[in-house]
C-alpha positions in Angstrom: 0.2 -0.3 0.0 1.9 3.2 -1.0 2.1 6.5 0.8 0.5 8.5 -2.3 -2.6 7.0 -1.8 -3.2 7.8 2.3 -1.4 10.7 2.8 -2.5 14.0 3.0 -2.2 15.7 -0.1 -0.8 19.6 0.0 -0.8 19.7 3.9 -1.2 23.3 5.6 2.4 24.5 5.7 3.9 27.4 7.3 7.1 29.3 6.6 10.6 30.0 9.2 9.3 33.8 9.8 6.0 32.5 10.6 5.3 33.4 14.1 5.2 30.7 16.8 1.8 31.9 18.0 0.3 32.0 14.2 1.6 28.1 14.0 -0.2 27.4 17.0 -3.5 29.0 15.9 -3.0 27.2 12.7 -3.0 23.5 14.6 -5.7 24.2 16.5 -8.0 25.6 13.9 -7.4 22.5 11.9 -7.1 20.2 14.6 -3.7 19.2 13.5 -0.5 18.3 15.5 2.3 19.6 12.9 3.3 21.7 9.9 5.6 21.3 7.4 8.1 24.4 7.5 9.0 25.4 4.1 10.9 27.9 2.0 9.6 28.3 -1.6 8.8 24.6 -2.6 11.8 23.2 -0.3 11.1 21.2 3.2 13.4 22.7 5.7 11.5 21.7 8.9 8.7 20.6 11.0 7.3 22.1 13.8 4.9 20.6 16.2 2.7 21.4 19.0 4.9 19.5 21.5 7.8 22.4 19.9 5.3 25.0 20.9 4.7 23.7 24.3 8.3 23.4 25.1 8.8 26.7 23.6 6.0 28.9 25.8 6.7 30.1 29.4 5.8 28.0 32.2 2.7 28.7 34.2 5.1 29.9 37.2 6.2 32.7 35.1 6.7 36.0 36.9 6.4 38.0 33.5 2.7 40.2 33.5 0.9 39.5 30.6 1.8 42.2 28.1 5.4 41.9 28.8 4.5 37.5 27.9 2.7 38.0 24.6 5.5 40.3 23.6 7.9 37.9 24.1 5.6 35.1 22.4 5.0 37.0 19.1 8.5 37.8 19.0 9.5 33.8 18.9 9.4 32.9 15.2 8.9 28.8 14.2 12.8 29.4 12.8 13.5 28.9 16.3 11.9 25.9 17.6 11.2 24.0 14.4 13.1 20.4 13.7 15.6 21.1 11.1 15.9 18.7 7.8 13.2 16.1 8.9 13.1 12.9 8.7 10.9 12.5 5.3 9.7 9.4 3.5 9.2 9.2 -0.6 5.2 9.0 -1.8 6.1 5.8 -3.9 7.3 4.3 -0.3 4.6 1.8 1.6 2.7 2.6 4.8 4.6 -0.4 6.7 7.7 2.0 5.9 6.5 4.5 7.0 4.9 3.2 10.0 8.4 1.4 10.8 10.4 4.8 10.6 7.8 6.6 13.0 8.5 3.9 15.7 12.1 3.8 15.0 12.2 7.5 15.8 9.3 8.0 18.1 7.6 10.5 15.7 4.1 11.1 14.7 4.3 12.9 11.5 6.6 12.2 8.4 6.9 14.6 5.6 6.2 13.0 2.1 8.7 14.3 -1.0 8.7 14.0 -4.6 11.1 12.3 -6.5 12.2 16.1 -7.2 12.2 16.3 -3.3 9.1 18.6 -2.9 7.0 18.5 -0.2 3.6 16.6 -1.5 2.4 15.4 1.4 2.3 14.5 4.9 1.6 11.3 6.5 0.6 10.4 10.1 -0.1 7.9 12.9 -3.8 8.5 11.9 -3.3 7.6 8.6 -1.6 4.1 9.9 -4.1 3.7 12.0 -7.0 4.2 9.1 -4.8 1.3 6.6 -4.9 -0.9 10.2 -8.5 -0.8 10.2 -9.2 -1.1 6.3 -6.8 -4.1 6.2 -8.4 -5.8 9.1 -11.7 -5.5 7.8 -12.9 -4.8 11.4 -15.6 -2.3 10.4 -17.2 -4.8 8.5 -17.7 -6.8 11.4 -17.8 -10.5 11.4 -15.8 -13.0 13.5 -11.9 -12.7 14.1 -10.0 -16.0 14.3 -6.5 -16.4 15.9 -4.9 -19.4 14.9 -1.1 -20.7 16.1 -0.5 -22.9 12.3 2.5 -24.7 11.1 4.7 -22.4 8.6 4.1 -24.7 5.6 2.4 -24.4 2.4 -1.5 -25.2 2.5 -1.9 -24.5 6.1 -3.9 -21.3 5.9 -6.0 -23.0 3.1 -7.0 -26.2 5.4 -8.5 -23.9 7.9 -10.5 -21.8 5.1 -11.7 -24.9 3.5 -13.7 -25.7 7.0 -14.6 -22.0 7.7 -16.0 -22.0 3.8 -18.0 -25.6 5.1 -20.1 -23.2 7.0 -21.0 -20.8 4.8 -18.1 -18.2 5.8 -16.4 -15.8 3.8 -13.1 -14.6 4.4 -12.7 -10.6 4.7 -9.2 -10.5 6.0 -6.0 -12.8 6.5 -2.9 -11.4 8.5 -0.2 -13.6 9.5 2.8 -12.7 11.7 5.5 -14.9 12.9 6.0 -12.7 16.7 5.7 -14.8 19.2 5.4 -17.8 17.5 6.4 -21.1 17.9 9.7 -22.3 16.0 8.1 -24.0 12.9 4.5 -21.9 13.2 2.9 -18.5 13.0 0.0 -16.8 13.7 -2.7 -16.0 11.0 -5.7 -13.8 12.3 -8.7 -14.4 9.9 -11.9 -12.0 9.8 -14.7 -14.1 8.6 -18.6 -12.5 7.4 -21.9 -14.3 6.7 -21.2 -16.6 9.5 -24.3 -18.5 10.7 -24.3 -17.2 14.4 -26.0 -20.2 15.3 -23.4 -22.5 13.9 -20.6 -20.5 15.5 -19.9 -22.8 18.5 -19.6 -25.9 16.2 -17.6 -24.2 13.8 -15.1 -23.3 16.6 -15.7 -26.6 18.0 -14.4 -28.0 15.2 -11.7 -25.8 14.6 -10.5 -26.3 17.5 -10.1 -30.0 17.1 -8.4 -30.0 14.1 -5.8 -26.8 15.2 -4.5 -24.5 17.6 -7.0 -21.7 18.0 -5.7 -18.7 19.8 -8.9 -16.7 20.1 -12.5 -16.0 18.9 -14.0 -12.7 18.7 -17.2 -11.8 17.3 -16.8 -8.2 16.3 -20.7 -7.7 16.1 -21.3 -8.5 20.1 -18.0 -6.9 20.9 -16.9 -9.9 22.9 -14.5 -12.6 23.5 -15.7 -16.0 22.9 -12.9 -17.5 23.3 -9.3 -17.1 24.3 -5.9 -18.4 25.1 
């Protein structure tokens, strides 16, 4: 899934000489937490709500209101922004963006074109949107968690049983994290199941495979968990 399809295009930006308080107002007005800083078409930094909070005087200041407002008005974005921020290309994948955010503990990534011009911004919220779409959680249904042998055909064996009960698979995700050697974890979301046969299907699956859990999203409760 390419970043170009999930990023915010033509994001709101500020210039290096923009007053800090103007940047703060822009973020609050648009309910965003970060602004790319540009000079012409070139990205030179990024400023976040954390940067503004860190640069603002504490409540314990001895300055009166007029002095405080005067000092705040003088602070420019270029004085508090992160210079030469970490960036990503629009043709990279969303997964790569997520890895970079986790690795560098950031919540925003400016997106650049092949010409190294700012074309977008991808955030944690965009990553969450991708996750919910990949899992199909908003479509409801039942999610099954398995630990299956890491071999060709192991997922098909489970799928065949689910199809016997009229289920239609909406999403299949796999992971090797915390799985035993020679196994992998598989998470399948299933639609169109007859709820009256769910316990029967669960019993059949538990008999033939290692079931980690079964969650019925329509009822929002765990039916079974290990």
